[in-house]
C-alpha positions as CSV (number, residue, x, y, z in Angstrom):
1,M,0.0,0.0,0.0
2,D,1.8,3.0,-1.3
3,V,-1.0,5.6,-1.5
4,Y,-2.8,7.1,1.5
5,F,-6.3,8.6,0.9
6,D,-7.6,11.1,3.4
7,S,-11.0,10.3,4.9
8,G,-12.7,13.2,3.0
9,V,-11.4,11.7,-0.2
10,L,-12.7,8.2,0.6
11,V,-16.2,9.4,1.4
12,K,-16.4,10.4,-2.3
13,L,-16.3,6.7,-3.2
14,Y,-19.6,6.1,-1.4
15,V,-21.7,9.3,-2.0
16,K,-21.8,11.4,-5.1
17,E,-19.8,14.6,-4.5
18,R,-17.6,16.9,-6.4
19,Y,-14.5,15.0,-7.6
20,S,-16.1,11.6,-7.0
21,E,-15.3,10.4,-10.5
22,E,-11.7,11.5,-10.0
23,V,-11.5,9.5,-6.7
24,I,-13.1,6.4,-8.3
25,K,-10.4,6.5,-11.0
26,L,-7.6,6.9,-8.5
27,A,-8.9,4.2,-6.1
28,S,-9.5,1.7,-8.9
29,A,-5.8,1.9,-9.8
30,E,-4.9,0.6,-6.3
31,R,-5.1,-3.0,-5.2
32,Q,-5.6,-2.0,-1.6
33,I,-6.2,1.3,0.2
34,P,-5.1,1.6,3.9
35,L,-7.9,2.2,6.3
36,S,-7.2,3.2,9.9
37,P,-9.7,3.4,12.8
38,L,-9.5,7.2,12.3
39,H,-10.7,6.8,8.7
40,E,-13.5,4.5,9.7
41,L,-14.8,6.8,12.4
42,E,-14.6,9.9,10.1
43,I,-16.2,8.2,7.1
44,R,-19.1,6.7,9.1
45,N,-19.5,10.0,10.9
46,A,-19.5,12.0,7.6
47,L,-22.2,9.7,6.1
48,R,-24.3,10.1,9.3
49,A,-23.9,13.9,9.1
50,Q,-24.9,13.9,5.4
51,L,-28.0,11.9,6.4
52,G,-28.7,14.3,9.2
53,R,-28.3,17.4,7.0
54,G,-30.6,15.9,4.4
55,I,-27.8,15.7,1.8
56,I,-28.5,12.0,1.3
57,L,-31.6,10.1,2.1
58,G,-32.0,7.0,4.2
59,E,-31.7,4.6,1.3
60,E,-28.6,6.4,0.0
61,F,-27.1,6.2,3.4
62,E,-27.8,2.5,3.8
63,K,-26.3,1.8,0.3
64,A,-23.2,3.9,1.1
65,V,-22.6,2.1,4.5
66,A,-23.2,-1.3,2.8
67,A,-20.7,-0.4,0.0
68,F,-18.1,0.8,2.6
69,D,-18.6,-2.4,4.7
70,S,-18.3,-4.5,1.6
71,D,-15.0,-2.8,0.6
72,I,-13.6,-3.6,4.1
73,K,-14.8,-7.2,4.0
74,A,-13.2,-7.7,0.5
75,N,-10.0,-6.1,1.7
76,R,-10.1,-3.3,-0.9
77,L,-9.9,-1.1,2.2
78,K,-7.2,-2.8,4.2
79,T,-7.6,-2.2,7.9
80,F,-4.5,-1.8,10.0
81,S,-3.9,-1.3,13.7
82,P,-1.7,1.7,14.1
83,D,0.8,2.2,16.9
84,W,-1.0,5.3,18.2
85,D,1.7,6.3,20.6
86,R,4.2,6.4,17.8
87,I,1.7,8.2,15.5
88,Y,0.8,10.8,18.1
89,K,4.5,11.5,18.9
90,E,5.2,12.0,15.2
91,A,2.0,14.2,15.0
92,E,3.4,16.3,17.8
93,V,6.7,16.8,16.0
94,I,4.8,17.7,12.8
95,S,2.6,20.1,14.7
96,R,5.5,21.8,16.4
97,T,7.4,22.2,13.2
98,H,4.6,23.2,10.8
99,T,1.3,24.4,12.4
100,R,2.5,27.9,13.1
101,N,3.1,28.5,9.4
102,L,0.5,26.3,7.8
103,L,-2.3,26.5,10.4
104,C,-2.7,22.7,10.4
105,R,-5.7,21.0,12.0
106,A,-5.0,18.1,14.3
107,L,-6.9,15.5,12.3
108,D,-5.1,16.5,9.2
109,I,-1.8,16.1,11.0
110,L,-2.9,12.6,12.2
111,H,-3.7,11.5,8.7
112,V,-0.3,12.7,7.5
113,S,1.3,10.9,10.5
114,N,-0.6,7.7,9.6
115,A,0.7,7.9,6.0
116,L,4.3,8.3,7.3
117,Y,3.7,5.4,9.7
118,L,2.7,3.2,6.8
119,S,5.6,4.4,4.7
120,C,3.3,5.6,2.0
121,S,5.0,7.8,-0.5
122,R,1.8,9.3,-2.0
123,F,-1.0,11.2,-0.3
124,V,-4.4,12.0,-1.8
125,T,-6.4,14.9,-0.3
126,G,-9.0,17.5,-1.3
127,D,-7.7,20.0,1.3
128,K,-5.1,22.5,0.2
129,R,-3.7,23.1,3.7
130,Q,-3.3,19.4,4.3
131,A,-1.7,19.0,0.9
132,R,0.9,21.7,1.8
133,L,1.6,19.8,5.1
134,A,2.0,16.5,3.3
135,K,4.4,18.0,0.9
136,E,6.4,19.6,3.7
137,V,7.0,16.1,5.2
138,K,8.1,14.8,1.7
139,L,5.0,13.0,0.6
140,N,4.1,13.2,-3.0
141,V,0.7,14.9,-3.0
142,Y,-2.3,14.5,-5.3
143,L,-4.7,17.4,-4.6
144,L,-8.1,16.7,-6.1
145,G,-9.2,19.1,-8.8
146,N,-5.8,20.7,-9.1
147,E,-4.0,19.7,-12.3
148,S,-0.6,21.0,-11.1
149,K,-0.7,19.0,-7.9
150,R,-0.6,15.5,-9.3
151,C,1.8,12.9,-7.8
């Protein structure tokens, strides 16, 4: 697993959003995509929030959750058990080094730390700030919708 997809990117596989087609193309090129407990919480929470906001309806929500669960069961999304102590220590170093200049959010830092923990060389995100952070720690960044930011 060489490519790390941020949670916000993975959600686009399960509900139709801007850049969903781009994400489907990127994901289909990968045999497996790493999935941490952080991903799982964020994706399920995002789907529930979309349901609560009326962005998706009950049937769409059920289909999205079933497709997500199916990808986990089929190992398309490969779950892993992170060493959270190590990841949090790395996240603290990243925060101390970069947040003042980049104004990083903690969850974005945790995803970048997860990617480093897994020795991924590529990072896919839809967030410009997170993309800058990932680039700062020497990950090759693919920023959705930005032709000049392809990895």
